[in-house]
Z-matrix of the N, CA and C atoms (Angstrom, degrees):
N
C 1 1.447
C 2 1.523 1 109.36
N 3 1.301 2 117.87 1 133.66
C 4 1.451 3 121.01 2 177.80
C 5 1.521 4 109.53 3 -90.71
N 6 1.317 5 114.82 4 152.49
C 7 1.457 6 120.28 5 178.83
C 8 1.515 7 109.58 6 -83.01
N 9 1.329 8 115.87 7 152.82
C 10 1.467 9 119.19 8 175.23
C 11 1.534 10 110.32 9 -62.74
N 12 1.316 11 116.70 10 154.54
C 13 1.460 12 121.01 11 177.58
C 14 1.522 13 109.58 12 -63.23
N 15 1.323 14 115.68 13 135.11
C 16 1.464 15 120.80 14 177.94
C 17 1.519 16 108.64 15 -157.80
N 18 1.333 17 117.44 16 162.91
C 19 1.459 18 120.01 17 179.36
C 20 1.534 19 111.79 18 -56.65
N 21 1.329 20 116.40 19 153.03
C 22 1.461 21 122.09 20 -173.63
C 23 1.526 22 113.92 21 -54.51
N 24 1.323 23 118.69 22 -44.82
C 25 1.471 24 120.38 23 -177.95
C 26 1.521 25 111.54 24 -65.80
N 27 1.308 26 117.54 25 -35.87
C 28 1.464 27 120.61 26 178.85
C 29 1.532 28 109.28 27 -71.55
N 30 1.311 29 116.85 28 -40.45
C 31 1.466 30 120.27 29 174.94
C 32 1.529 31 109.93 30 -59.96
N 33 1.321 32 116.49 31 -43.23
C 34 1.465 33 121.78 32 178.56
C 35 1.530 34 110.51 33 -59.90
N 36 1.324 35 117.74 34 -41.44
C 37 1.461 36 122.98 35 177.89
C 38 1.531 37 110.05 36 -54.53
N 39 1.324 38 117.07 37 -47.34
C 40 1.465 39 121.40 38 -177.39
C 41 1.528 40 112.62 39 -74.29
N 42 1.325 41 117.55 40 -45.36
C 43 1.465 42 118.81 41 -177.64
C 44 1.526 43 110.87 42 -66.54
N 45 1.326 44 118.05 43 -37.91
C 46 1.468 45 120.34 44 177.48
C 47 1.520 46 111.05 45 -65.18
N 48 1.327 47 117.10 46 -34.33
C 49 1.468 48 119.41 47 177.85
C 50 1.523 49 110.80 48 -64.63
N 51 1.315 50 116.42 49 -34.22
C 52 1.464 51 120.85 50 -176.27
C 53 1.524 52 113.28 51 -74.96
N 54 1.314 53 117.63 52 -20.04
C 55 1.463 54 120.53 53 176.52
C 56 1.527 55 111.68 54 -109.12
N 57 1.327 56 116.67 55 1.73
C 58 1.458 57 120.89 56 177.25
C 59 1.511 58 114.14 57 66.25
N 60 1.337 59 116.74 58 37.32
C 61 1.459 60 122.02 59 -178.25
C 62 1.535 61 109.41 60 -100.72
N 63 1.326 62 116.39 61 95.49
C 64 1.468 63 121.55 62 -175.77
C 65 1.525 64 112.31 63 -61.65
N 66 1.338 65 117.58 64 -38.19
C 67 1.464 66 120.19 65 -178.87
C 68 1.526 67 111.43 66 -65.25
N 69 1.327 68 117.05 67 -49.92
C 70 1.461 69 120.68 68 -179.65
C 71 1.521 70 110.56 69 -64.94
N 72 1.330 71 116.27 70 -39.09
C 73 1.468 72 121.16 71 178.73
C 74 1.527 73 109.18 72 -59.56
N 75 1.324 74 117.73 73 -49.82
C 76 1.468 75 121.39 74 -178.64
C 77 1.522 76 111.75 75 -68.00
N 78 1.332 77 117.12 76 -31.34
C 79 1.466 78 119.85 77 -179.50
C 80 1.525 79 113.43 78 -69.95
N 81 1.321 80 117.83 79 -6.96
C 82 1.465 81 120.82 80 172.68
C 83 1.533 82 110.19 81 -72.89
N 84 1.333 83 116.06 82 -16.75
C 85 1.467 84 121.95 83 -179.16
C 86 1.524 85 110.70 84 -92.45
N 87 1.325 86 115.21 85 150.72
C 88 1.459 87 120.95 86 169.67
C 89 1.529 88 108.14 87 -63.39
N 90 1.317 89 116.73 88 158.64
C 91 1.471 90 121.31 89 -179.05
C 92 1.528 91 111.84 90 -52.29
N 93 1.314 92 117.18 91 -38.34
C 94 1.469 93 121.67 92 -179.81
C 95 1.535 94 111.33 93 -105.05
N 96 1.328 95 116.89 94 27.18
C 97 1.464 96 121.62 95 -178.25
C 98 1.526 97 112.93 96 -60.99
N 99 1.315 98 114.31 97 161.07
C 100 1.467 99 122.39 98 -178.94
C 101 1.520 100 108.02 99 -127.28
N 102 1.343 101 116.11 100 133.80
C 103 1.461 102 121.75 101 -178.97
C 104 1.520 103 108.51 102 -127.42
N 105 1.323 104 116.85 103 117.65
C 106 1.460 105 123.87 104 174.73
C 107 1.524 106 106.50 105 -98.33
N 108 1.335 107 118.02 106 103.81
C 109 1.466 108 121.37 107 -174.98
C 110 1.515 109 111.83 108 -131.92
N 111 1.334 110 117.49 109 92.45
C 112 1.463 111 128.40 110 -9.52
C 113 1.525 112 111.16 111 -87.62
N 114 1.327 113 115.66 112 176.32
C 115 1.452 114 122.00 113 174.04
C 116 1.527 115 107.11 114 -56.12
N 117 1.311 116 116.23 115 136.34
C 118 1.464 117 121.50 116 -177.63
C 119 1.517 118 111.99 117 106.50
N 120 1.337 119 116.47 118 -19.69
C 121 1.464 120 121.68 119 174.17
C 122 1.530 121 107.51 120 -95.37
N 123 1.327 122 117.41 121 158.33
C 124 1.472 123 118.08 122 177.03
C 125 1.529 124 110.40 123 -57.12
N 126 1.333 125 117.42 124 136.78
C 127 1.469 126 119.74 125 -178.97
C 128 1.522 127 111.42 126 -68.60
N 129 1.310 128 114.95 127 151.32
C 130 1.459 129 122.76 128 175.05
C 131 1.525 130 104.89 129 -97.92
N 132 1.321 131 117.23 130 121.97
C 133 1.461 132 121.16 131 -171.04
C 134 1.528 133 110.62 132 -116.08
N 135 1.320 134 115.25 133 126.45
C 136 1.459 135 122.39 134 176.92
C 137 1.515 136 111.48 135 97.42
N 138 1.336 137 115.19 136 141.84
C 139 1.466 138 121.33 137 -176.96
C 140 1.527 139 111.87 138 -57.35
N 141 1.326 140 117.91 139 -41.38
C 142 1.462 141 120.56 140 -179.12
C 143 1.525 142 111.13 141 -63.67
N 144 1.325 143 117.05 142 -43.95
C 145 1.470 144 120.58 143 178.33
C 146 1.525 145 111.04 144 -65.64
N 147 1.328 146 117.22 145 -37.32
C 148 1.466 147 121.13 146 177.56
C 149 1.527 148 109.68 147 -64.73
N 150 1.325 149 116.74 148 -44.07
C 151 1.462 150 120.72 149 178.33
C 152 1.531 151 110.73 150 -61.12
N 153 1.332 152 116.53 151 -44.96
C 154 1.466 153 120.81 152 179.63
C 155 1.523 154 111.25 153 -62.78
N 156 1.321 155 116.98 154 -39.26
C 157 1.469 156 121.33 155 177.79
C 158 1.532 157 110.23 156 -61.94
N 159 1.327 158 116.34 157 -50.57
C 160 1.468 159 120.68 158 -178.73
C 161 1.527 160 110.06 159 -61.79
N 162 1.330 161 116.72 160 -46.52
C 163 1.474 162 121.10 161 -179.80
C 164 1.526 163 111.03 162 -62.28
N 165 1.318 164 117.54 163 -27.85
C 166 1.458 165 121.01 164 178.06
C 167 1.516 166 113.48 165 -78.20
N 168 1.321 167 117.32 166 -26.70
C 169 1.467 168 121.75 167 -179.14
C 170 1.523 169 111.83 168 -83.18
N 171 1.305 170 117.38 169 -41.23
C 172 1.471 171 121.76 170 -172.46
C 173 1.529 172 114.60 171 -54.98
N 174 1.336 173 120.74 172 -41.07
C 175 1.468 174 119.77 173 -177.48
C 176 1.536 175 114.89 174 -64.22
N 177 1.330 176 118.09 175 -15.23
C 178 1.472 177 121.17 176 178.92
C 179 1.528 178 111.57 177 -73.49
N 180 1.329 179 116.37 178 -7.66
C 181 1.464 180 120.80 179 -176.15
C 182 1.520 181 110.40 180 -122.89
N 183 1.324 182 114.80 181 144.85
C 184 1.475 183 120.45 182 -177.65
C 185 1.529 184 110.13 183 -136.06
N 186 1.289 185 122.82 184 72.56
C 187 1.460 186 127.86 185 9.44
C 188 1.529 187 112.05 186 -106.45
N 189 1.346 188 114.75 187 172.12
C 190 1.455 189 122.27 188 166.94
C 191 1.513 190 105.09 189 -89.49
N 192 1.318 191 117.59 190 111.69
C 193 1.465 192 121.72 191 -174.55
C 194 1.522 193 112.82 192 -82.72
N 195 1.323 194 116.98 193 -16.20
C 196 1.452 195 120.81 194 172.02
C 197 1.504 196 115.84 195 100.94
N 198 1.315 197 112.67 196 -178.22
C 199 1.454 198 123.18 197 -179.98
C 200 1.520 199 108.31 198 -106.38
N 201 1.322 200 116.00 199 137.28
C 202 1.457 201 121.41 200 179.94
C 203 1.522 202 109.06 201 -120.09
N 204 1.329 203 115.83 202 122.15
C 205 1.461 204 120.91 203 177.26
C 206 1.521 205 109.55 204 -67.66
N 207 1.311 206 116.39 205 134.72
C 208 1.464 207 121.90 206 179.25
C 209 1.527 208 112.43 207 -111.96
N 210 1.319 209 115.72 208 -34.66
C 211 1.468 210 120.11 209 -177.48
C 212 1.525 211 107.92 210 -151.84
N 213 1.318 212 117.16 211 137.57
C 214 1.459 213 122.11 212 -175.53
C 215 1.519 214 109.89 213 -129.75
N 216 1.324 215 115.05 214 137.34
C 217 1.465 216 121.33 215 174.69
C 218 1.524 217 107.59 216 -132.29
N 219 1.330 218 116.32 217 129.16
C 220 1.460 219 121.41 218 -176.14
C 221 1.521 220 109.21 219 -122.25
N 222 1.338 221 115.47 220 129.74
C 223 1.459 222 121.68 221 174.29
C 224 1.520 223 106.30 222 -135.05
N 225 1.326 224 116.38 223 108.34
C 226 1.464 225 120.34 224 -178.11
C 227 1.516 226 110.29 225 59.09
N 228 1.334 227 117.02 226 -126.50
C 229 1.450 228 122.54 227 -179.64
C 230 1.512 229 113.86 228 -93.58
N 231 1.329 230 116.73 229 16.26
C 232 1.466 231 121.05 230 178.09
C 233 1.519 232 109.60 231 -115.34
N 234 1.325 233 114.47 232 140.10
C 235 1.465 234 120.94 233 -177.42
C 236 1.524 235 108.52 234 -132.88
N 237 1.325 236 116.89 235 128.24
C 238 1.464 237 122.26 236 174.80
C 239 1.525 238 107.57 237 -110.21
N 240 1.335 239 115.99 238 130.75
C 241 1.458 240 120.73 239 -177.64
C 242 1.526 241 109.40 240 -131.12
N 243 1.327 242 116.35 241 121.34
C 244 1.466 243 121.52 242 169.09
C 245 1.518 244 106.26 243 -84.60
N 246 1.333 245 117.71 244 134.22
C 247 1.459 246 121.44 245 -172.99
C 248 1.523 247 110.89 246 -142.85
N 249 1.313 248 114.48 247 166.80
C 250 1.465 249 121.11 248 170.65
C 251 1.519 250 107.11 249 -130.63
N 252 1.319 251 115.50 250 149.80
C 253 1.455 252 121.39 251 -179.26
C 254 1.514 253 110.29 252 -125.24
N 255 1.321 254 115.39 253 152.86
C 256 1.461 255 120.65 254 178.86
C 257 1.517 256 109.33 255 -147.63
N 258 1.322 257 114.73 256 145.68
C 259 1.462 258 121.20 257 177.93
C 260 1.517 259 108.19 258 -161.48
N 261 1.309 260 114.57 259 165.56
C 262 1.457 261 121.37 260 171.56
C 263 1.524 262 106.00 261 -116.75
N 264 1.331 263 116.11 262 120.37
C 265 1.457 264 120.12 263 179.59
C 266 1.525 265 109.71 264 -69.90
N 267 1.308 266 115.94 265 162.54
C 268 1.464 267 121.02 266 -178.39
C 269 1.527 268 112.44 267 -57.85
N 270 1.349 269 117.49 268 -24.94
C 271 1.476 270 121.12 269 178.79
C 272 1.528 271 112.06 270 -90.07
N 273 1.340 272 117.36 271 17.23
C 274 1.471 273 124.75 272 179.11
C 275 1.524 274 114.16 273 71.36
N 276 1.308 275 118.12 274 15.72
C 277 1.457 276 122.26 275 177.40
C 278 1.529 277 109.67 276 -84.83
N 279 1.331 278 116.36 277 129.71
C 280 1.471 279 120.60 278 174.59
C 281 1.522 280 108.74 279 -72.20
N 282 1.308 281 115.68 280 135.00
C 283 1.460 282 122.28 281 179.49
C 284 1.520 283 107.35 282 -122.78
N 285 1.322 284 116.43 283 122.24
C 286 1.463 285 122.29 284 178.82
C 287 1.516 286 108.41 285 -130.53
N 288 1.313 287 117.09 286 135.53
C 289 1.452 288 121.63 287 179.01
C 290 1.515 289 108.43 288 -152.94
N 291 1.312 290 115.64 289 168.57
C 292 1.466 291 119.81 290 -179.61
C 293 1.515 292 108.77 291 -149.36
N 294 1.313 293 114.37 292 164.21
C 295 1.451 294 118.87 293 179.94
C 296 1.511 295 111.57 294 -173.87
N 297 1.308 296 113.30 295 -166.73
C 298 1.465 297 121.95 296 178.02
C 299 1.520 298 106.66 297 -134.14
N 300 1.326 299 116.35 298 129.61
C 301 1.459 300 121.36 299 174.74
C 302 1.514 301 109.09 300 -109.97
N 303 1.318 302 114.67 301 143.81
C 304 1.460 303 122.21 302 173.84
C 305 1.523 304 106.97 303 -115.92
N 306 1.317 305 116.78 304 124.84
C 307 1.458 306 122.92 305 -179.33
C 308 1.523 307 109.10 306 -115.22
N 309 1.328 308 116.43 307 131.79
C 310 1.462 309 121.63 308 169.85
C 311 1.518 310 106.63 309 -110.81
N 312 1.316 311 115.92 310 124.51
C 313 1.465 312 121.74 311 -175.96
C 314 1.517 313 111.34 312 -96.26
N 315 1.329 314 116.06 313 149.85
C 316 1.461 315 120.20 314 176.24
C 317 1.529 316 110.18 315 -88.28
N 318 1.325 317 116.38 316 -174.98
C 319 1.474 318 121.10 317 -176.82
C 320 1.524 319 112.40 318 -65.84
N 321 1.339 320 117.83 319 -19.51
C 322 1.459 321 121.17 320 178.44
C 323 1.523 322 112.77 321 -93.81
N 324 1.332 323 116.22 322 2.06
C 325 1.455 324 120.33 323 179.41
C 326 1.519 325 114.16 324 84.93
N 327 1.336 326 117.42 325 4.94
C 328 1.467 327 121.12 326 176.75
C 329 1.523 328 109.90 327 -86.56
N 330 1.312 329 116.30 328 162.26
C 331 1.461 330 120.76 329 -179.37
C 332 1.532 331 108.95 330 -75.88
N 333 1.322 332 115.46 331 115.28
C 334 1.459 333 121.62 332 176.33
C 335 1.521 334 109.78 333 -81.45
N 336 1.345 335 114.81 334 -40.52
C 337 1.459 336 120.48 335 179.42
C 338 1.522 337 109.13 336 -151.36
N 339 1.331 338 115.31 337 135.76
C 340 1.465 339 121.44 338 176.35
C 341 1.518 340 107.83 339 -125.42
N 342 1.318 341 115.19 340 132.15
C 343 1.462 342 121.74 341 177.81
C 344 1.520 343 108.40 342 -119.84
N 345 1.338 344 115.70 343 117.71
C 346 1.463 345 121.79 344 -179.52
C 347 1.521 346 109.08 345 -99.13
N 348 1.315 347 115.85 346 124.25
C 349 1.459 348 122.49 347 177.73
C 350 1.522 349 108.24 348 -111.41
N 351 1.335 350 116.07 349 108.66
C 352 1.461 351 121.57 350 173.98
C 353 1.517 352 107.89 351 -156.89
N 354 1.321 353 115.76 352 162.61
C 355 1.454 354 120.66 353 -177.46
C 356 1.524 355 108.95 354 -84.44
N 357 1.304 356 116.54 355 99.90
C 358 1.463 357 122.08 356 -176.86
C 359 1.530 358 112.06 357 -62.10
N 360 1.335 359 117.51 358 -34.88
C 361 1.462 360 119.81 359 -177.69
C 362 1.537 361 110.70 360 -66.48
N 363 1.341 362 118.58 361 -35.61
C 364 1.460 363 120.91 362 176.57
C 365 1.527 364 109.71 363 -67.29
N 366 1.304 365 117.10 364 -41.56
C 367 1.462 366 121.88 365 177.46
C 368 1.534 367 110.12 366 -60.55
N 369 1.311 368 117.04 367 -49.87
C 370 1.467 369 121.29 368 -177.56
C 371 1.519 370 112.30 369 -67.39
N 372 1.320 371 117.88 370 -34.24
C 373 1.466 372 120.47 371 179.22
C 374 1.513 373 110.75 372 -61.73
N 375 1.317 374 117.61 373 -35.88
C 376 1.457 375 120.96 374 178.82
C 377 1.531 376 111.70 375 -66.79
N 378 1.325 377 116.52 376 -30.98
C 379 1.457 378 120.67 377 -179.75
C 380 1.529 379 112.32 378 -73.18
N 381 1.329 380 116.57 379 -25.83
C 382 1.463 381 119.73 380 -176.55
C 383 1.520 382 112.62 381 -90.23
N 384 1.325 383 117.88 382 -1.10
C 385 1.483 384 120.40 383 179.48
C 386 1.511 385 110.99 384 -77.80
């Protein structure tokens, strides 16, 4: 399945998630980028902190299968993407979740701010099974 057309940095965000590449995933963000994962949690600020966050999450899954864009809407420098995620937890439990991310891009086309909207409690409940 091919992904919907989207700006390069947003495409990079999704493709890096699918191969579990924390460096490439974080490099989709501007140096001072902000990641709300999910909205309602304290934001992760700066590319290095975003990379460290992603690198800290990935080992909990064997494997992390990534996020797949399902629908994309672009207005100027803002991009909304409906997505689904899949992974296998370390205890062999399948984890599936979905959400909508909103990306605001900077003048260089990198992600200035990303806001992830998904139900964290549903995600976490799957991990505790």
